[in-house]
C-alpha positions, 0 to 999 in steps of 0.5 A: 827140569828134566825128569825120568818116568820109570819104572813104568807100570800097567798095574800100579797106577799110583806111580806119578811124576810131577809136572810143571803145574805142580810147581806153578812154573813154565809155559805149559810146554812139556816134551816126552822122549821115549826110547825103545829097543825093537819094541811093539805096543802101546805107551800112553803118557797120561796127565792130570790137572788135579793135586790129588788125583783119582783114577777118573781125573787122568787123561792121555796126552801122548801116545806111542805105538799101535801094537803092530809097529816096531820102534827101535829108537828115540821118539819125542812128542810135546803136550801143552798144559798146566799139568800137575802130574804125569804117568806112563802106562804101557802094554808091550807086545815085544821088545822094551821101552829103555828110557822115558824122560820129560821136561818142562 
């Protein structure tokens, strides 16, 4: 299943998408593909194992950027776990994140 994680938010932390653990399927392998246009900043893909999460239940599973390097392509990374929910939190210095997709 492929899902798009947008809009992403650095202020509305209630935006989330279902992971494989929500459906109780798959082997726990999640692949995230983020696309950038001359982007610099920090993008965190966070997950939780809790069905009704509170802020303290979230943890970062994938990080893009370090605040100083420009990204101008698509980058993929994997995370393994029975994650129930995913969300994206971003701080942008320049450019834009054009797309974030994940599958499991």
